[in-house]
N, C-alpha and C positions, 0 to 999 in steps of 0.2 A: 133375751131382751131385744126389743124392737130397734131396728136401725133408724137413724134420723129421717130418712126418706120415706119410711113406712109408718110414721106415727099416726097419721090420720086413719090408715087402715087398721092399725092396732086398736084404736079406740072404737072403731065401728064394727070390726069383725074379729080382731085378734084376742080380745079379752074373753075368757071363758068363765062366766059367772058361776058360782057355786049354787047349790040348791038354796033358794031364798027363804029366809024367815022374814017376819015383819021388820025386824031391826035391820036385816041385810038390804032392805029397800030404801033406807034413809039416805038422802043426798048428802054428800060430803064435799067441802071445799078444801083443796090442797093449796096452801099459800106458800109461794116461793119468793123470798126476798132476794133480789139479785141486782147486780150491776151489769149483767150481760157480758161479762168479760171472761168468765171461766169456761174452758173447753168442756169441763165436766157437766155443764148445764144440760147438754144434749142427752147424756146418759141418765141424769136425774129425771128428766121429763119422760124418757123412754121407760124408766122403771115405774112411773105413774101410769103410763099407757098400758103396761103389762099386768096391772092389778087384776086379780080374779074376783074382785068385789062385785056383787050383783046390783048395787044401787048406782045412782048417777054420781059421777065424779066431775066436779067443776074445778078447773085450774085457775088460780089467781096469781099473776105476777105482780109483785110490788117492786117497782123500779127504783132502786136506790140511786138517785141522781139522773134518772131517765125521765123524759117527758112524754114519750110515745112508745107504743109497742113496736113500731118500726125500727127502734134502736136495738131491739133484741135480734139475735140471729134468726133467719127465716125458718129454721127447723123447730123453733121453740113453742109453737102453738099447734097441738095435734088435732084439734077439732073446734067446732063453733062454741063449745062450752068453756070459753076462756074470758077472763076479765083482766084488765090491766089498770093498775093504779100508778100513775107517774108522779114521782116526787122530785121536785127541783133540787139541783145540787147544793143550793144554798143551805139546805137543812144540815149538811155536814159542817158548815161554818157556824151555825147557831148551836148545834149539839156536837161538839168535837169528840167527846168520849164515844168510841164506836159501839159499846154495849148499849149505852143510852139511846143512840141513834137507831140502832136495830130494834130495840124495844119499842120505840115510837112507831117505827114502820110496821111492826107486828100489831100494834094497837090499831093502826089504820086498817089492816087486813081484817081484824075482828069486827070493827065497826061496819065494814063494807060487805061482810058475809051475809048471804041470804039463805043459807042452808042450815039444817039442824045440827050438823056436825062440822068440825073444822080441825085440820091438822096442818103441821108445818114441815116443809122439807127444805133443807139447805141445798144450794146449788152444787155442792161438792159431795153430796151423799146420795145413797140409793136405797130403794126398798126391794125386799124380796116380793115376788108376785102375790103372796098371801098376807102381806103386811096389814092392809086395811081390813080384810075379811076376818083375820084372827083377832084383831082389835075389836071389831064390832061384835064378834061372838061373845067377848068378855064384857063389853060395855053394857049392853042391855039398857036399863033405865038409869044407870049411874051417871055421874057428872064427867068422869074422865077415866081413861085406862091407858096403860103404857106397855111397851115391849122391852125386851133386851136388845142389845146391839152387838154387832160383830165389827171389830176394828181392823182397818187396813192402813198401811202407810201411804203417803202421797205417791210413792213409787208403785203402789199396787201390791207390795209385799205384805205378808202376814205379820200382824203385831203379836208379840209374845208375852205381853203382860208383865214386864219387868220393872215398871215404874208407874207413877201416877202422872199422866201427861198434861193435866189441866191445872197445874200450879207451877210457879217459878221454882227453880232448883234451890235446894237448901232444906232446912229443918221442916218447913211447912209441907213440902212435897213428901218428905219421909214420914211425917206424922199422918198425912192423909192416906198414903199407901198402906201404912200399918192398919189404919182404921178400915179401909176398904177390904183388905185381906181378911181381917177379923170378921167382917160382916159377910164375907163370901161374894162381894161385888167383883173383885179382881182376884184371879187365881193365876199364879205364876205359870208361864208356859202356855196359857190359853188366850185365844183371841176374842173371846166372848166377855163382854162386860155385863154382869147381871144387875142392871139398874134396880134400885129398890126405893120405893116411896117413903118408907119409914125404916130407920135403923132399929136394932133390937131394943134400944132404950126408949123408943117412941118418938124420937126427934126426926126431923125431916132428913131424908137420905139424899140420893143423887139420881136424877133421871134427866137424860138429854131431851131437849124440847122436841127433836125430831122423832122421838119414840112415843109421843103422846097422841091420843085422839080425845078431843073434848066435845061435850055438848056446848054449842055456842052460847046458849042462854045462861049456862052456868058460869061462863067466864066474866060476864058483865062488860061494860063499855070500854074500860081501859085496864085490862088485867096485868099488863107488863109494866113493872116499875122502871121509870126513866131516871131515877136519882141514885147515884152511887158515890159514897164518900171516899176519901183518899185511901182508907184501909181496904175497902171493898175493891177499889180499882187495883191496888197492889196484889190482892189475893185473887184477882180475876173472878170475882163473884158475877155470875151471869143472870140474865133475866129469867132463865129457867130455874135457877136456884131460888130466887125470891118468890117466884110463882109457886114452886113446890112447898116452900115454907108456909105460904098462905093457905094452900090446900090442906096441908097437915093441920095447921092451926084451926081450920074450920071443921076438923073432925070427919072429913069425907072418907068414904070407902074408896081406896085407890087400887083396884086389882091390876094384876100383871098377866100378860099372856104366857110369860116364861118361854118365849120364842125369840131368837135373835134375828128379827126380820128387818131391822134397820142396819144398813151397811154404812158404817161411819168412817170417813176418811180423816186421819190425823193431818194436821198442818193448817187448819183453818184459823179463824179469829181467836178461839178460846185456847189454842195450844200451838200456835204457829211460831213459837220461838220466843223465849224470854231472855232479855239481856241483863237480868238482875237476879239476885237471890234474896229469899226471905228466911230469916232465922226465927 
């Protein structure tokens, strides 16, 4: 992984593109929604710089409460192919539910994307160097494709798959863990989450947004839902959950690379600690 001070060199010389097919030449936008506060942002951007993908990679920062790119740490833009969307902090007052706010920011990124492909990377996660290239290999002319993910704790330690971390403690978490184990998504003692677009009964499964690669035109102008009722908020339904439900309802073919190329850090918005239980 490239160090912060060598990010420009990593983009210009360090990436080793694979043998290019027509699809491997398509430009992709990597959208990062950030407040610029996490120290992990440097590592996230470094993992983008280290991609072996042969096409152009454009990095888009969506500043959550930031007005200019100068408010980000100076290491955060590795090359000239960077776009910054500043969003005033008042959006947090107008849209207090964090999932709704982030969904709105992601919609802004989609609307501003000028590339055929788009993907999202949270500022506390990482990609394996072959993340984009393996996704594009499977995407071809489809609307979307996704990977598996490898989980680590915020301390950097290995996750061992002993619970379902994306739901409040209680019966709901137990039921979801039982379902995920039955579907093979979570396996006790393993740190790989085998995200799946559809469960065995044909209903929408579970795929983290950072695991997806989309054709931009397939998403439409505002693909991420910004409305969540009280039950959805308690159950921590995310914008990626609702998007997946729409993709499945549309009957789209949703292939998976079956490679854990997203390195997912527990402790973020969707699993950063619950002070209530759901029965």
